[in-house]
Backbone bond lengths (Angstrom), bond angles and torsions (degrees), N, CA, C in turn:
res aa  C-N    CA-C-N  psi(-1)  N-CA   C-N-CA  omega(-1)  CA-C   N-CA-C  phi
1 X - - - 1.478 - - 1.528 109.94 -
2 X 1.312 116.89 134.58 1.457 120.73 -178.74 1.526 110.61 -69.62
3 X 1.342 115.33 140.76 1.465 119.83 178.21 1.525 111.44 -92.16
4 X 1.329 116.35 -6.79 1.464 119.18 -178.58 1.524 112.13 -57.12
5 X 1.345 119.92 -44.63 1.476 118.78 178.13 1.522 113.43 -60.59
6 X 1.339 117.91 -23.43 1.455 120.44 179.75 1.531 111.94 -75.04
7 X 1.332 116.33 -38.77 1.467 119.68 -174.73 1.523 112.93 -95.67
8 X 1.341 117.01 -21.17 1.466 119.80 -174.99 1.527 113.51 -58.93
9 X 1.355 120.71 -43.96 1.469 118.71 -179.41 1.521 113.87 -57.83
10 X 1.325 117.59 -38.47 1.460 119.76 179.65 1.527 111.46 -64.72
11 X 1.324 116.54 -43.04 1.457 118.80 -177.96 1.528 111.81 -76.58
12 X 1.318 117.40 -23.19 1.465 119.59 170.79 1.529 110.55 -67.09
13 X 1.339 117.32 -38.05 1.465 120.88 176.48 1.527 110.71 -66.02
14 X 1.330 116.82 -39.69 1.467 120.08 176.03 1.524 109.86 -62.05
15 X 1.332 115.98 -43.68 1.465 119.79 177.98 1.519 112.33 -63.09
16 X 1.323 116.55 -36.91 1.469 120.06 177.75 1.529 110.30 -63.81
17 X 1.335 117.10 -41.16 1.465 119.92 177.49 1.519 111.61 -61.04
18 X 1.347 116.16 -42.61 1.472 120.04 177.68 1.524 110.16 -62.13
19 X 1.320 117.21 -43.04 1.463 121.60 -179.04 1.526 111.10 -63.77
20 X 1.319 117.19 -44.13 1.459 120.83 -178.74 1.525 111.59 -61.34
21 X 1.338 116.27 -41.88 1.464 119.24 -175.47 1.530 112.56 -82.15
22 X 1.335 116.63 -46.12 1.462 119.72 -171.20 1.525 113.57 -87.55
23 X 1.325 117.65 -26.40 1.463 119.31 -175.88 1.526 113.05 -113.78
24 X 1.315 116.52 -39.62 1.464 119.47 -178.92 1.526 112.22 -93.45
25 X 1.329 116.40 0.79 1.466 123.68 169.57 1.526 114.35 62.95
26 X 1.341 116.78 34.53 1.461 118.42 167.41 1.520 107.67 -64.06
27 X 1.311 117.65 140.02 1.456 121.11 -169.99 1.522 112.29 -73.85
28 X 1.346 114.73 156.39 1.462 120.53 174.23 1.525 110.56 -62.41
29 X 1.324 116.33 -34.34 1.468 120.57 178.37 1.530 110.76 -62.92
30 X 1.324 117.10 -38.20 1.463 121.16 177.77 1.523 110.52 -59.62
31 X 1.330 116.69 -46.69 1.456 119.93 -178.01 1.529 112.14 -73.56
32 X 1.334 117.77 -30.23 1.471 119.18 174.43 1.526 110.15 -63.37
33 X 1.326 116.53 -42.30 1.458 119.90 177.08 1.523 112.07 -63.84
34 X 1.340 115.89 -40.47 1.463 120.04 178.40 1.523 110.91 -64.32
35 X 1.342 117.21 -41.37 1.459 120.97 178.68 1.523 111.59 -63.23
36 X 1.328 116.61 -39.33 1.462 119.73 178.33 1.523 111.14 -65.38
37 X 1.327 116.68 -40.55 1.460 120.46 178.07 1.528 110.47 -61.81
38 X 1.324 116.64 -44.63 1.462 120.60 179.11 1.524 110.64 -64.40
39 X 1.328 116.37 -44.82 1.467 121.27 -173.12 1.525 111.98 -67.49
40 X 1.319 117.07 -43.80 1.463 120.36 -172.29 1.532 113.96 -94.13
41 X 1.334 118.69 -22.80 1.460 119.98 -173.89 1.531 112.05 -123.74
42 X 1.322 117.35 -61.05 1.451 120.75 -168.86 1.522 113.10 -68.41
43 X 1.334 116.57 -47.60 1.463 117.80 -174.99 1.524 112.99 -73.06
44 X 1.334 120.41 -38.72 1.474 118.36 172.21 1.532 111.88 -57.65
45 X 1.342 116.85 -37.92 1.464 119.82 177.05 1.525 110.50 -62.92
46 X 1.333 117.00 -40.82 1.461 121.06 178.87 1.527 110.99 -64.36
47 X 1.329 117.81 -45.42 1.460 121.13 179.35 1.531 111.12 -59.47
48 X 1.332 115.91 -49.81 1.468 120.24 -179.03 1.528 110.49 -60.37
49 X 1.329 116.47 -47.68 1.462 121.06 -178.01 1.527 110.89 -63.08
50 X 1.339 117.18 -42.68 1.466 120.85 -177.90 1.528 111.04 -64.16
51 X 1.344 116.23 -43.81 1.462 120.18 -176.90 1.528 111.33 -66.79
52 X 1.321 117.43 -30.58 1.472 120.24 -176.88 1.523 113.34 -88.72
53 X 1.318 118.57 -0.96 1.461 121.01 -175.79 1.523 113.64 -78.59
54 X 1.332 117.32 -35.18 1.461 121.51 -177.60 1.516 109.39 -120.39
55 X 1.345 118.46 125.37 1.475 120.50 -177.51 1.527 112.15 -58.49
56 X 1.333 115.54 136.65 1.458 122.55 177.46 1.520 109.06 -118.44
57 X 1.325 115.90 148.82 1.457 120.57 170.02 1.508 108.45 -100.51
58 X 1.323 115.80 161.97 1.467 119.56 178.87 1.519 110.35 -61.32
59 X 1.339 116.14 -35.96 1.457 119.73 179.62 1.515 112.43 -65.76
60 X 1.344 116.96 -46.34 1.465 119.96 -179.56 1.519 111.06 -66.11
61 X 1.344 117.29 -38.50 1.463 120.59 178.89 1.526 110.76 -64.16
62 X 1.343 117.01 -41.24 1.467 119.67 -179.78 1.523 111.13 -68.61
63 X 1.345 116.65 -35.33 1.465 119.57 177.81 1.518 110.72 -67.37
64 X 1.342 116.79 -40.72 1.464 120.05 176.35 1.525 110.92 -63.21
65 X 1.338 116.64 -37.59 1.460 120.11 176.88 1.526 110.71 -62.21
66 X 1.331 117.11 -43.02 1.462 121.05 177.61 1.526 110.59 -60.69
67 X 1.337 116.13 -44.35 1.457 120.14 -179.10 1.522 111.37 -63.79
68 X 1.337 116.43 -44.62 1.461 120.55 179.80 1.523 111.45 -61.34
69 X 1.325 116.23 -46.57 1.462 120.54 -178.93 1.530 111.44 -66.53
70 X 1.333 117.16 -35.70 1.460 120.05 179.59 1.525 110.96 -66.80
71 X 1.341 116.99 -43.56 1.468 120.17 177.94 1.522 110.13 -62.87
72 X 1.330 116.86 -43.10 1.464 120.39 179.28 1.517 111.33 -62.83
73 X 1.331 117.07 -41.59 1.464 120.57 -179.98 1.525 111.18 -61.85
74 X 1.339 116.60 -42.05 1.464 120.27 177.99 1.527 111.29 -63.30
75 X 1.338 116.41 -45.53 1.464 120.31 -178.37 1.527 111.11 -63.75
76 X 1.333 116.97 -43.41 1.462 120.66 -179.91 1.524 110.67 -63.21
77 X 1.330 116.50 -44.06 1.470 120.09 -179.77 1.519 111.28 -62.50
78 X 1.336 116.96 -44.11 1.466 119.95 -178.98 1.523 111.69 -68.25
79 X 1.333 117.39 -34.46 1.464 119.94 177.82 1.525 111.25 -66.66
80 X 1.322 117.13 -39.76 1.457 120.81 179.71 1.530 112.36 -71.76
81 X 1.334 118.26 -23.09 1.463 121.28 178.87 1.522 112.25 -62.77
82 X 1.327 116.95 -22.41 1.463 119.90 -179.91 1.523 111.44 -60.14
83 X 1.327 117.08 -30.40 1.470 120.02 -176.04 1.526 111.74 -64.00
84 X 1.347 119.58 -52.94 1.471 118.56 178.47 1.534 113.67 -76.94
85 X 1.324 117.63 -33.85 1.465 119.77 -175.34 1.523 111.26 -72.00
86 X 1.324 116.68 -47.26 1.468 120.70 -179.18 1.519 113.04 -88.81
87 X 1.334 115.60 -11.75 1.474 121.16 -173.83 1.534 109.66 51.42
88 X 1.310 113.72 46.38 1.467 120.34 -176.33 1.520 111.29 -75.61
89 X 1.315 114.91 162.99 1.455 121.43 177.68 1.529 109.06 -61.81
90 X 1.346 118.45 123.86 1.474 120.38 -176.35 1.521 113.88 -57.79
91 X 1.328 116.84 -37.28 1.460 119.76 -179.18 1.530 110.82 -66.48
92 X 1.349 116.04 -44.64 1.465 119.51 178.80 1.526 110.33 -65.45
93 X 1.326 116.18 -40.72 1.466 119.49 -179.83 1.521 111.30 -63.83
94 X 1.333 117.22 -39.68 1.465 120.74 179.14 1.528 111.14 -60.10
95 X 1.324 115.95 -33.61 1.470 119.85 179.92 1.520 111.96 -73.84
96 X 1.336 117.00 -42.28 1.464 120.12 -168.88 1.519 114.16 -99.63
97 X 1.332 118.53 -7.61 1.472 119.13 -178.12 1.526 110.56 -58.19
98 X 1.323 116.93 -31.45 1.473 120.32 179.11 1.527 112.34 -62.46
99 X 1.333 116.91 -24.22 1.465 120.51 -179.75 1.528 111.77 -67.27
100 X 1.324 116.57 -17.53 1.454 119.85 178.86 1.512 113.95 -82.87
101 X 1.356 116.65 -19.68 1.468 117.19 -176.17 1.531 114.89 -131.54
102 X 1.309 120.03 -16.61 1.462 119.10 174.61 1.519 109.35 -75.36
103 X 1.327 117.70 153.80 1.459 122.09 -168.75 1.518 110.07 -139.83
104 X 1.335 115.58 152.99 1.460 121.36 -177.56 1.527 109.41 -90.86
105 X 1.324 115.87 100.59 1.464 121.27 -175.79 1.520 111.96 -66.95
106 X 1.344 118.30 -31.13 1.456 120.94 -179.47 1.528 110.56 -58.45
107 X 1.340 115.81 -49.94 1.458 120.47 -179.83 1.518 110.08 -64.13
108 X 1.339 116.65 -41.50 1.453 120.83 -177.06 1.515 113.41 -60.67
109 X 1.322 116.84 -48.82 1.460 119.54 -177.74 1.528 111.90 -68.99
110 X 1.307 116.55 -36.20 1.457 119.65 178.80 1.525 110.94 -64.89
111 X 1.328 117.18 -49.03 1.452 120.88 -177.92 1.525 111.98 -69.48
112 X 1.321 117.53 -34.78 1.470 120.36 179.31 1.526 110.07 -61.13
113 X 1.329 116.24 -40.44 1.454 119.52 177.19 1.523 112.33 -66.50
114 X 1.338 116.38 -36.91 1.469 120.21 179.72 1.521 111.88 -68.66
115 X 1.346 116.31 -35.91 1.465 120.49 -174.89 1.523 112.49 -83.58
116 X 1.330 116.90 -43.30 1.469 119.89 -171.48 1.522 113.65 -130.27
117 X 1.314 118.91 14.75 1.452 121.46 175.66 1.513 113.82 68.02
118 X 1.335 116.49 -152.56 1.459 121.45 -175.51 1.521 111.98 -62.86
119 X 1.344 117.69 -37.33 1.461 120.72 -179.84 1.526 110.79 -64.31
120 X 1.326 116.27 -41.96 1.459 119.89 178.69 1.511 111.89 -65.79
121 X 1.348 116.60 -39.24 1.459 120.04 -179.76 1.526 111.22 -69.21
122 X 1.334 117.20 -37.17 1.458 120.13 175.94 1.520 110.92 -62.84
123 X 1.330 116.13 -45.63 1.466 120.41 179.39 1.519 111.04 -61.09
124 X 1.331 116.57 -44.74 1.465 120.20 179.35 1.519 110.82 -63.61
125 X 1.326 117.58 -39.52 1.463 120.70 179.87 1.526 111.21 -62.20
126 X 1.328 116.74 -40.34 1.469 120.10 178.09 1.527 110.51 -67.36
127 X 1.325 116.96 -46.50 1.473 121.07 179.67 1.530 110.78 -58.38
128 X 1.332 115.90 -49.07 1.459 120.49 -177.56 1.520 111.50 -68.48
129 X 1.334 116.46 -42.07 1.462 119.47 -178.66 1.507 112.83 -61.72
130 X 1.329 116.99 -37.07 1.471 120.90 177.76 1.522 110.96 -71.95
131 X 1.331 116.18 -35.58 1.461 120.01 -176.11 1.526 113.36 -79.24
132 X 1.336 118.54 -21.74 1.467 121.21 -177.39 1.529 112.49 -55.77
133 X 1.343 119.72 -52.81 1.470 117.59 -179.84 1.519 113.39 -64.13
134 X 1.345 116.99 -34.06 1.463 120.23 178.92 1.523 110.41 -64.63
135 X 1.328 116.30 -47.72 1.463 119.67 -178.71 1.524 111.42 -66.02
136 X 1.330 116.81 -38.74 1.464 119.74 179.03 1.520 111.87 -64.44
137 X 1.339 116.01 -45.53 1.467 119.40 -179.49 1.522 111.45 -64.87
138 X 1.333 116.53 -39.83 1.462 119.66 179.68 1.521 111.42 -67.07
139 X 1.349 117.10 -39.30 1.463 120.62 179.06 1.523 111.29 -67.35
140 X 1.334 116.00 -44.33 1.463 120.19 -179.54 1.531 110.26 -66.03
141 X 1.328 116.81 -39.26 1.467 120.36 179.32 1.528 111.24 -57.42
142 X 1.330 116.19 -41.40 1.459 119.66 -178.63 1.524 112.09 -66.29
143 X 1.310 117.18 -31.79 1.460 121.55 -175.58 1.524 113.78 -101.05
144 X 1.338 115.96 -9.06 1.462 119.76 -169.67 1.529 112.22 -67.77
145 X 1.347 113.66 150.78 1.466 121.59 170.94 1.519 108.21 -119.12
146 X 1.293 116.83 -72.32 1.466 119.60 -179.37 1.525 111.65 -138.59
147 X 1.331 116.06 23.25 1.463 119.00 -175.48 1.523 112.23 -111.31
148 X 1.338 116.84 29.63 1.461 120.14 -178.19 1.508 112.52 -57.88
149 X 1.333 118.80 -43.50 1.458 120.68 -179.67 1.505 112.29 -62.54
150 X 1.325 115.50 -43.73 1.463 119.35 179.06 1.521 110.53 -62.71
151 X 1.344 115.65 -42.22 1.455 119.55 179.80 1.520 110.91 -62.30
152 X 1.321 116.98 -40.69 1.462 120.30 179.63 1.525 111.02 -62.53
153 X 1.330 116.91 -42.13 1.463 119.99 178.61 1.525 110.79 -62.85
154 X 1.337 116.30 -40.14 1.456 119.81 -179.97 1.531 111.07 -64.93
155 X 1.334 116.62 -38.53 1.449 120.74 179.30 1.522 110.64 -65.53
156 X 1.343 116.63 -43.48 1.458 120.54 -179.33 1.530 111.90 -66.13
157 X 1.339 116.63 -27.13 1.465 120.47 179.51 1.522 112.56 -95.42
158 X 1.335 117.20 6.04 1.455 121.10 -178.58 1.528 110.25 -61.17
159 X 1.340 118.73 122.47 1.470 120.34 -177.00 1.523 113.38 -62.37
160 X 1.355 118.15 -27.33 1.465 120.33 177.17 1.528 110.04 -65.26
161 X 1.336 115.82 -43.26 1.466 120.63 -178.69 1.524 110.14 -67.18
162 X 1.324 116.87 -44.04 1.470 120.70 179.92 1.528 110.13 -61.03
163 X 1.339 117.25 -44.81 1.463 121.05 -179.54 1.525 111.09 -64.50
164 X 1.334 116.68 -38.21 1.465 120.28 179.19 1.522 111.28 -65.37
165 X 1.328 117.21 -45.90 1.468 120.75 -179.81 1.523 110.86 -62.67
166 X 1.328 116.97 -45.22 1.466 120.56 179.25 1.531 111.29 -63.17
167 X 1.339 116.06 -42.14 1.457 119.75 179.62 1.521 112.06 -63.35
168 X 1.333 117.23 -41.86 1.465 120.65 178.73 1.525 110.99 -65.19
169 X 1.324 116.59 -41.15 1.469 119.66 179.10 1.531 111.12 -62.26
170 X 1.328 116.46 -46.66 1.465 120.65 179.43 1.526 110.58 -61.66
171 X 1.341 116.47 -42.65 1.467 120.55 -178.56 1.525 111.50 -67.08
172 X 1.336 117.07 -51.56 1.466 120.69 -174.84 1.523 112.29 -69.46
173 X 1.339 117.50 -30.64 1.466 120.71 179.89 1.528 112.44 -87.30
174 X 1.326 116.62 -4.21 1.454 120.36 178.43 1.512 114.11 68.50
175 X 1.334 117.08 30.00 1.464 120.92 179.68 1.528 108.67 -78.08
176 X 1.329 118.93 122.38 1.468 120.32 -178.49 1.530 111.74 -71.30
177 X 1.316 115.16 141.00 1.467 121.03 175.04 1.522 107.64 -99.54
178 X 1.333 118.85 120.09 1.474 120.48 179.82 1.522 111.41 -53.43
179 X 1.324 116.45 140.57 1.463 120.63 -175.05 1.529 113.18 -57.34
180 X 1.349 120.31 -44.41 1.475 118.60 178.59 1.530 112.63 -58.96
181 X 1.348 116.20 -38.48 1.463 119.82 178.30 1.523 110.59 -68.00
182 X 1.338 116.78 -41.43 1.461 120.46 179.79 1.531 110.92 -62.64
183 X 1.325 116.63 -41.76 1.472 120.24 178.87 1.525 110.43 -64.90
184 X 1.323 116.47 -41.82 1.472 120.65 178.65 1.520 110.70 -61.63
185 X 1.321 116.59 -46.08 1.468 120.99 179.61 1.527 110.68 -63.53
186 X 1.332 116.79 -38.48 1.456 120.16 177.95 1.518 112.49 -62.62
187 X 1.329 116.10 -40.38 1.470 119.50 179.01 1.531 111.13 -69.46
188 X 1.330 117.01 -38.47 1.460 120.01 175.40 1.526 110.51 -62.80
189 X 1.332 116.06 -39.45 1.457 120.37 179.67 1.512 112.59 -64.40
190 X 1.329 116.75 -39.36 1.465 119.89 177.36 1.522 110.81 -62.08
191 X 1.323 116.59 -38.96 1.466 120.44 176.43 1.528 110.75 -65.59
192 X 1.333 116.74 -37.68 1.468 121.22 -176.86 1.513 111.17 -59.04
193 X 1.322 116.72 -45.11 1.465 119.85 -176.95 1.527 110.70 -66.19
194 X 1.326 117.48 -48.17 1.465 120.22 -177.05 1.527 111.58 -63.56
195 X 1.333 116.82 -49.68 1.472 120.19 -177.86 1.516 110.39 -69.26
196 X 1.345 116.69 -39.74 1.461 119.76 179.59 1.516 112.09 -60.75
197 X 1.316 117.74 -43.33 1.466 120.65 179.69 1.527 111.58 -66.90
198 X 1.327 117.71 -36.72 1.467 119.18 176.40 1.534 110.84 -65.83
199 X 1.325 116.94 -35.71 1.465 119.98 176.03 1.522 110.94 -65.18
200 X 1.338 117.41 -36.39 1.463 120.84 175.03 1.523 109.53 -58.94
201 X 1.332 116.98 -46.42 1.457 120.53 -179.99 1.517 112.97 -61.09
202 X 1.332 116.57 -36.43 1.467 120.02 -179.21 1.517 112.01 -66.55
203 X 1.342 117.22 -24.30 1.470 119.76 -177.28 1.518 112.73 -88.66
204 X 1.329 119.05 -6.76 1.463 120.50 -176.55 1.518 110.94 -64.17
205 X 1.327 114.86 132.30 1.461 121.25 179.52 1.516 108.54 -150.91
206 X 1.320 117.48 132.98 1.464 121.73 -178.58 1.520 112.19 -112.57
207 X 1.327 117.01 20.82 1.461 120.12 -179.68 1.518 110.88 -100.34
208 X 1.337 115.73 147.28 1.454 121.39 175.02 1.515 113.24 86.48
209 X 1.350 115.78 160.20 1.458 121.26 170.82 1.513 116.89 91.99
210 X 1.346 119.37 10.13 1.460 119.63 -177.72 1.526 112.78 -64.56
211 X 1.314 117.43 -28.53 1.466 120.84 -178.03 1.519 112.47 -74.05
212 X 1.327 117.29 -7.89 1.468 120.85 -179.78 1.524 109.96 -124.39
213 X 1.326 116.55 42.80 1.468 120.75 -174.25 1.528 111.78 -63.49
214 X 1.341 116.65 -42.55 1.468 119.58 -178.06 1.529 110.79 -65.21
215 X 1.309 116.42 -40.38 1.462 120.59 179.56 1.531 109.93 -65.60
216 X 1.319 116.82 -42.47 1.464 120.50 178.43 1.528 110.86 -62.64
217 X 1.341 116.40 -44.37 1.467 120.62 179.74 1.522 110.87 -62.42
218 X 1.327 117.12 -38.64 1.465 121.23 179.06 1.530 111.07 -60.32
219 X 1.335 115.91 -48.48 1.467 119.48 -177.20 1.525 111.98 -66.18
220 X 1.324 116.86 -38.11 1.467 119.75 177.46 1.523 110.33 -65.74
221 X 1.354 116.32 -40.22 1.463 119.64 179.25 1.527 111.35 -65.68
222 X 1.319 117.29 -38.76 1.462 120.63 176.77 1.519 110.78 -62.58
223 X 1.327 115.70 -46.09 1.467 120.81 -174.37 1.524 112.54 -70.04
224 X 1.345 116.98 -42.69 1.462 120.18 -170.62 1.524 114.71 -99.98
225 X 1.340 118.04 -15.72 1.465 119.76 -176.24 1.531 113.24 -124.09
226 X 1.325 117.35 -52.77 1.468 119.56 -175.92 1.526 112.35 -70.47
227 X 1.326 117.19 -43.26 1.472 120.07 -178.12 1.528 112.32 -65.54
228 X 1.335 120.11 -41.57 1.469 118.20 175.10 1.525 113.06 -59.68
229 X 1.330 117.17 -38.15 1.467 119.86 176.76 1.525 110.50 -61.92
230 X 1.324 116.40 -42.66 1.460 120.19 177.44 1.524 110.21 -62.30
231 X 1.336 117.41 -38.96 1.462 121.34 -179.66 1.529 111.22 -64.12
232 X 1.322 117.22 -39.15 1.471 120.67 177.69 1.529 110.10 -61.31
233 X 1.319 116.61 -47.28 1.469 120.90 -179.47 1.526 111.28 -64.44
234 X 1.330 117.17 -43.60 1.468 121.03 -178.28 1.527 110.90 -65.49
235 X 1.322 117.17 -41.49 1.461 120.26 177.42 1.516 111.97 -60.67
236 X 1.332 116.36 -39.57 1.472 120.79 177.49 1.525 110.68 -69.29
237 X 1.335 117.41 -43.71 1.463 121.08 -176.81 1.522 112.43 -65.21
238 X 1.335 117.29 -33.12 1.466 121.20 -178.46 1.526 112.60 -91.28
239 X 1.342 117.12 2.95 1.470 122.14 177.29 1.534 111.60 56.69
240 X 1.333 116.15 44.26 1.456 120.39 178.50 1.527 110.20 -71.16
241 X 1.331 115.34 158.41 1.456 120.21 175.52 1.527 109.64 -70.52
242 X 1.330 115.94 170.42 1.463 120.28 -179.13 1.525 111.59 -58.43
243 X 1.328 116.97 -49.40 1.461 120.43 -179.54 1.525 110.56 -61.41
244 X 1.329 117.38 -41.24 1.464 120.97 -179.84 1.525 111.36 -65.94
245 X 1.338 117.39 -39.57 1.467 119.83 177.74 1.518 111.51 -67.54
246 X 1.334 116.80 -38.12 1.466 119.96 177.15 1.528 110.79 -63.68
247 X 1.328 116.15 -44.34 1.464 120.27 179.67 1.522 111.37 -65.80
248 X 1.339 116.45 -39.59 1.470 119.86 179.88 1.520 110.73 -65.23
249 X 1.334 117.19 -41.01 1.464 120.34 177.53 1.524 110.60 -64.18
250 X 1.326 117.18 -43.60 1.456 120.05 177.41 1.525 110.46 -61.91
251 X 1.330 116.79 -43.05 1.462 121.70 176.99 1.526 111.02 -56.60
252 X 1.338 116.20 -43.58 1.456 119.93 -179.15 1.512 114.30 -71.14
253 X 1.336 117.59 -20.44 1.468 120.47 -175.40 1.525 113.48 -98.78
254 X 1.333 117.57 3.20 1.463 120.28 -177.70 1.520 111.79 -69.69
255 X 1.325 118.19 145.17 1.468 120.18 175.09 1.525 110.92 -72.28
256 X 1.321 115.92 171.44 1.461 122.35 -178.01 1.524 111.95 -62.38
257 X 1.317 115.85 146.03 1.462 121.54 177.85 1.520 110.68 -59.66
258 X 1.325 115.95 139.80 1.462 120.32 -178.89 1.526 112.30 -68.71
259 X 1.323 117.14 -16.81 1.469 120.20 179.98 1.527 112.76 -84.40
260 X 1.329 117.68 -1.26 1.468 120.08 -176.28 1.532 111.78 -61.39
261 X 1.343 115.95 -40.36 1.457 118.36 -177.98 1.525 111.89 -68.68
262 X 1.344 116.36 -28.50 1.463 119.73 178.70 1.524 109.77 -65.96
263 X 1.337 116.84 -43.97 1.465 121.01 178.48 1.518 110.96 -61.81
264 X 1.342 116.58 -44.60 1.461 119.96 -179.46 1.528 111.18 -62.06
265 X 1.324 116.56 -44.10 1.466 120.05 -179.18 1.518 111.58 -65.35
266 X 1.333 117.31 -41.88 1.467 121.19 -178.21 1.520 112.42 -67.75
267 X 1.338 117.31 -27.82 1.460 120.43 -176.85 1.527 112.14 -103.74
268 X 1.328 116.43 19.63 1.456 120.84 173.56 1.511 115.22 80.07
269 X 1.331 117.83 18.59 1.455 121.47 179.36 1.517 112.22 -92.30
270 X 1.322 114.98 -170.99 1.464 122.02 -178.40 1.530 108.85 -89.39
271 X 1.322 116.15 84.51 1.455 121.30 -175.95 1.516 113.03 -63.90
272 X 1.334 117.64 -35.76 1.468 120.48 -178.28 1.523 111.05 -66.90
273 X 1.337 116.99 -39.76 1.458 120.21 179.37 1.531 110.42 -66.64
274 X 1.321 116.63 -41.21 1.462 120.43 177.59 1.529 110.35 -63.53
275 X 1.328 117.80 -42.44 1.465 121.41 178.70 1.524 111.09 -61.53
276 X 1.349 116.59 -38.47 1.459 120.44 178.59 1.532 110.71 -63.54
277 X 1.341 116.74 -47.21 1.461 120.34 -179.17 1.527 110.85 -64.04
278 X 1.324 115.74 -43.43 1.462 119.77 178.43 1.529 111.08 -60.60
279 X 1.323 116.56 -43.03 1.459 120.83 -177.59 1.529 111.45 -67.26
280 X 1.336 116.59 -47.36 1.463 119.64 178.97 1.523 111.07 -62.60
281 X 1.335 116.58 -41.54 1.448 120.27 179.44 1.521 112.33 -63.24
282 X 1.332 116.59 -40.36 1.457 120.38 179.03 1.528 111.01 -64.69
283 X 1.336 116.18 -43.15 1.465 119.81 179.02 1.528 111.13 -64.90
284 X 1.332 116.90 -44.64 1.466 120.46 -179.80 1.524 112.27 -66.98
285 X 1.324 116.36 -29.17 1.462 119.11 -178.75 1.529 112.19 -66.09
286 X 1.334 116.88 -17.83 1.465 119.48 174.51 1.528 110.65 -64.70
287 X 1.339 116.51 -20.57 1.466 121.98 176.41 1.527 110.70 -99.09
288 X 1.333 116.77 -43.75 1.466 119.58 -173.10 1.530 112.91 -73.80
289 X 1.328 118.47 -36.73 1.468 119.53 179.73 1.531 111.26 -62.24
290 X 1.346 120.05 -48.41 1.470 118.47 175.36 1.534 112.94 -58.08
291 X 1.334 116.06 -35.73 1.479 119.68 178.18 1.514 110.88 -61.64
292 X 1.339 117.21 -48.87 1.456 120.18 -178.24 1.531 111.66 -66.96
293 X 1.322 116.80 -34.61 1.467 119.43 176.94 1.530 110.57 -64.08
294 X 1.330 116.10 -38.56 1.477 120.64 -178.87 1.526 112.00 -70.38
295 X 1.335 117.67 -41.87 1.465 120.70 -175.06 1.521 112.05 -90.44
296 X 1.331 117.50 -9.31 1.446 120.94 -177.57 1.516 113.39 -77.89
297 X 1.327 116.65 -172.82 1.470 121.07 -177.09 1.527 112.60 -64.19
298 X 1.331 115.89 140.45 1.472 122.25 178.98 1.526 110.10 -133.40
């Protein structure tokens, strides 16, 4: 069975976001407001709802945590290898190293639901929720000067992390979620994916960064090729179930988070180069994600 129908709707939404911003002239302020709505309200609701949909045991949750951390560790190590191997400019590398290990959760949760239903989406939510603080701390560390304390406070207040912790507690403790609340959270989650993917499309940019082509290619290769291979091996080594291995592979094959360039720009890095890598990676992932789904565990 072709996987194209599974991934096409997500990339059509990304294309719609690009069209709205670049051709139909929807304002940057409009998309900033949409991103804030997704970040603070819609996506935390989706994470919480997804995690509480399929019962988890403490053992399965801890194994998923191990898998998530192992994939992140591999991606971070391979991204940092670019510095000695390519002898790249340290300042440019500090900006783009995050492109090797940060991931687009919007695409991940949407596709996980399409491939494996509620169980796949729950697994992806746990994997992503555990990896969010790791990826944020690693990205901030690379760009940090003297704002470590501030960065730590921001990470602890991250709505994705709070929603993940609450969702795991409710799931593992067997606390029932009232049906009206569950339906409300489900509807908010559906909005999160659609609006979030359109915001990804609005951020796509292919300008800038020609002087760092090798560094950009390295980070894209780490994100879209090396990390999925690591995810396949880790899923096998940890004896994960079929759904868990599928979700882990999808998690490892996701393109860079669209917010990566915002962090680089705010912390004095090369935001244009990060935006270029993120954009190219997102476009290429329309080919690589179906490939990994086809060759991955079935």
